[in-house]
C-alpha positions as CSV (number, residue, x, y, z in Angstrom):
1,M,24.0,6.1,-6.0
2,A,20.4,4.1,-5.0
3,P,21.8,1.1,-3.2
4,N,23.6,3.4,-1.0
5,I,19.5,5.0,-0.2
6,E,17.5,1.9,-0.5
7,M,20.4,0.6,2.3
8,A,19.5,3.8,4.3
9,F,16.3,3.3,4.4
10,R,15.7,-0.3,5.3
11,Q,18.2,0.2,8.2
12,L,15.1,3.0,9.4
13,S,12.6,1.9,12.6
14,G,9.1,1.1,10.6
15,T,8.2,4.7,12.4
16,E,10.4,7.0,10.5
17,K,10.3,4.3,7.3
18,T,6.3,5.8,7.7
19,Q,7.7,9.5,8.5
20,F,9.6,9.2,5.4
21,I,7.1,8.4,2.6
22,N,4.9,10.4,3.9
23,K,6.6,13.7,3.7
24,K,8.0,12.5,0.6
25,I,4.5,10.9,-1.1
26,D,3.8,13.6,-3.2
27,Y,7.0,12.5,-5.4
28,A,6.3,8.6,-5.5
29,S,4.3,7.1,-8.6
30,E,1.4,4.8,-8.3
31,S,3.3,1.6,-8.9
32,T,6.0,2.3,-6.3
33,I,3.7,3.3,-3.6
34,A,1.5,0.0,-4.9
35,N,4.7,-2.4,-4.1
36,Y,5.2,-1.0,-0.8
37,V,2.1,-0.7,0.4
38,E,1.2,-4.7,-1.0
39,Q,4.0,-5.1,1.5
40,Y,2.0,-4.1,4.3
41,A,-1.5,-5.1,3.0
42,L,-3.9,-5.6,5.8
43,G,-2.1,-3.2,7.7
44,V,-3.0,-0.6,5.2
45,S,-7.2,-1.4,4.9
46,K,-7.4,-0.7,8.4
47,Y,-7.5,2.7,7.1
48,I,-9.9,2.1,3.6
49,S,-13.4,2.5,4.1
50,E,-14.5,-0.6,3.4
51,A,-16.3,0.0,0.4
52,T,-13.5,1.3,-0.8
53,L,-11.6,-1.9,-0.3
54,I,-15.0,-4.0,-2.5
55,A,-14.7,-1.5,-4.7
56,M,-11.1,-1.9,-5.9
57,L,-11.5,-5.7,-5.2
58,S,-14.2,-6.0,-7.7
59,N,-12.4,-4.2,-9.8
60,K,-9.4,-6.4,-9.8
61,G,-11.4,-9.1,-11.1
62,H,-11.8,-10.3,-7.4
63,K,-15.0,-12.7,-7.3
64,G,-16.8,-13.1,-4.0
65,F,-16.5,-8.6,-3.0
66,N,-18.7,-8.0,-5.9
67,G,-22.3,-8.1,-4.4
68,T,-22.3,-11.5,-6.3
69,G,-22.0,-13.9,-4.2
70,G,-19.1,-15.3,-2.6
71,N,-17.6,-16.6,0.9
């Protein structure tokens, strides 16, 4: 059944996908959300505070985002 659901989801418009995800977000695992957001990281980042983004990137070990230098 999963392939049928995935096929139906792929056929939804961007707005319909967003509405569906917003309604069902509580049922999704962190890894599922991360996999989805990874595809749209730049679009999602505009809704996250700069401090949160810096903290997230620092925790991932990205150099230059932890206040110790970089570009």
